[in-house]
N, C-alpha and C positions, 0 to 999 in steps of 0.2 A: 205852325200848320202847312195850310201850303199858300206858294208864291200865286197862282193864278187869281184871276178875280171872275165871282164866279155873277154873270150876267143875269139879271132875275127879269130882264124881256125877251128873253128865249124861254118858252116853254122846254117843259123836262118832260120828258112821258117813254113810254116804256108799251109797244106791240108785243102780248105774249100770247101764242099762241100753239096748241097741239093736237093731237088727238085723243082718242080713250080708250080704252083697251076692245077690241074688235072692230072699229068704224072703218081703217084701212090697213087692210089685209093687202098683205104680198097679192099681186096678179089682180089688184080693184085696177080699174076705168083710170081712174087717173094714171098709174104706173105707180113703182118705187123705186127705191134706193135698196140696194138687198147684196152686200160683202162688196160693195167696193163697185158696184156696177149698177147703171141705170137698165130697169127690168120696164119694158111695152107690156100694158095690158093682156093678161092671162086666164082667162076662167078656168083652163085646169090647175092655174097657180092658187089662185083664189080659193077654189073648192079645196084642195089641199090643206093651204093654212087653216080654211073656217073649220075642217074635220078634227085641228090638232086645237081647237081654242076647248081649256078647262072650266069655261063661264062664260055666258051668252055675253053679247056685245052690247058696253053700257053707252049708251048714248043720249 
């Protein structure tokens, strides 16, 4: 098997987080990562992204 010892005194946990459809659009006030670059908030960019959504945001 594995030659590493499993230490039961240490907690094992995962913190998973993600966004759902339409809740963090490009241009949002949090900023966004797009095509390898960080973009600051842009109301125009956010509105353009929202206009291309096929369904309402899932919150």
